[in-house]
GUMI-546937 format. One line per 5 residues: their letters; for each residue x, y, z of C-alpha. Coordinates in steps of 0.1 Angstrom, whole numbers, plus 5000, padded with zeros to 4 digits. Example, Ala and Ser with C-alpha at 12.3 -4.5 7.8 and 13.67 -1.06 7.14 Angstrom:
as> 5123:4955:5078  5137:4989:5071
END
This chain:
matav> 6453:1360:6196  6420:1341:6189  6388:1348:6215  6368:1318:6224  6331:1319:6205
rddrg> 6306:1311:6231  6286:1280:6223  6248:1290:6234  6228:1261:6218  6223:1243:6247
lwkra> 6212:1273:6268  6178:1270:6258  6173:1233:6259  6185:1236:6294  6160:1270:6304
litvp> 6131:1248:6292  6139:1226:6320  6154:1247:6348  6126:1274:6345  6095:1255:6345
tivii> 6110:1236:6374  6118:1266:6393  6084:1281:6387  6064:1250:6393  6082:1239:6426
gslmg> 6079:1275:6441  6044:1281:6432  6033:1243:6444  6055:1255:6479  6035:1289:6480
ylsns> 6001:1266:6476  6012:1237:6500  6016:1264:6527  5984:1284:6520  6006:1315:6517
gfsns> 5996:1349:6507  5960:1364:6520  5940:1335:6516  5957:1327:6548  5934:1333:6578
wyanl> 5962:1336:6599  5982:1361:6578  5951:1378:6566  5946:1387:6599  5977:1403:6603
vkpaf> 5990:1440:6608  6005:1451:6574  6034:1470:6568  6023:1502:6549  6048:1495:6518
qppgw> 6031:1460:6519  6024:1458:6480  5987:1446:6469  5982:1409:6474  5979:1402:6436
afgvv> 6013:1413:6432  6032:1385:6443  6020:1359:6419  6032:1377:6392  6065:1393:6407
wtaly> 6078:1354:6421  6066:1338:6384  6085:1362:6368  6118:1364:6394  6117:1321:6394
tmlgi> 6122:1323:6352  6147:1349:6356  6166:1325:6380  6158:1295:6357  6175:1316:6330
alaai> 6202:1322:6348  6204:1289:6360  6205:1274:6323  6229:1298:6311  6256:1290:6346
lnepp> 6246:1250:6336  6258:1261:6297  6288:1271:6310  6322:1244:6310  6324:1228:6347
skdrt> 6353:1249:6366  6357:1249:6404  6337:1287:6403  6311:1268:6384  6306:1246:6412
salwl> 6307:1269:6439  6284:1292:6423  6255:1262:6419  6261:1250:6454  6252:1287:6468
ffgql> 6223:1288:6440  6205:1257:6450  6212:1263:6488  6199:1299:6483  6172:1282:6467
alnfa> 6162:1256:6490  6161:1283:6515  6136:1302:6488  6111:1269:6489  6114:1263:6524
wspif> 6105:1304:6534  6066:1299:6526  6059:1269:6546  6075:1284:6577  6060:1314:6576
fgmrm> 6029:1316:6567  6026:1270:6573  6043:1273:6607  6038:1309:6615  6071:1315:6624
idval> 6084:1349:6615  6117:1351:6637  6129:1319:6619  6112:1331:6586  6134:1360:6592
vtiiv> 6166:1343:6600  6159:1321:6565  6155:1348:6544  6185:1367:6556  6204:1339:6550
mlvma> 6190:1332:6519  6197:1370:6508  6232:1362:6515  6238:1330:6497  6214:1347:6471
laaar> 6241:1375:6467  6274:1356:6463  6257:1332:6440  6249:1367:6425  6286:1374:6419
yfrgi> 6298:1344:6411  6270:1340:6385  6284:1375:6369  6317:1364:6370  6314:1332:6349
ravag> 6285:1346:6323  6274:1386:6333  6244:1383:6320  6234:1355:6347  6245:1378:6372
wlmlp> 6222:1407:6357  6191:1383:6356  6196:1374:6399  6195:1416:6407  6153:1422:6405
ylawl> 6153:1386:6430  6175:1404:6450  6163:1438:6450  6127:1418:6458  6143:1399:6485
clata> 6153:1429:6503  6117:1444:6504  6107:1407:6515  6132:1409:6541  6117:1440:6555
lnyet> 6080:1428:6547  6087:1403:6570  6106:1420:6599  6080:1446:6597  6052:1420:6603
gklnp> 6073:1405:6632  6071:1441:6646  6038:1449:6640  6023:1416:6650  6036:1411:6689
gadaa> 6024:1373:6698  6018:1360:6661  6049:1344:6661  6043:1303:6670  6081:1301:6679
plgit> 6095:1336:6685  6133:1340:6688  6133:1378:6699  6145:1393:6667  6111:1411:6660
ga> 6104:1416:6697  6070:1398:6689
END
């Protein structure tokens, strides 16, 4: 029985598009929503004890977006299939939520809405990673650090709401703010 040989010639060409696109859009969304400690509203909030230092966010997100871009390129390099289509829908859906999170949290100051957004994003990213792993194992593994960071970010989002009653511009009663 002959085994199929994987053709990765197009992977890195795709990655030269997917990586910068994801990094630039993610960075732009953070910049446009004034995310981080330069945001006076956020700077004045009480932070959870497990909050990483401010500089870590730019470094981590750049690395995570790079890994997501490579994972996406690996999946785009595979032949079309029903699983690939499902994986891509889930991936782009969670990525859209990722790009929306900073404007919701930092721009609109909606802590609870951001929490719902990040939970849905996490579930979709987990499903996308599972599909990715089935299509091309390395693509699924490349999403693991992102999933871990989303878990931390979800906890930070929740605890920030709990620690800052009255700071939420549109409370849903989730964090008690």
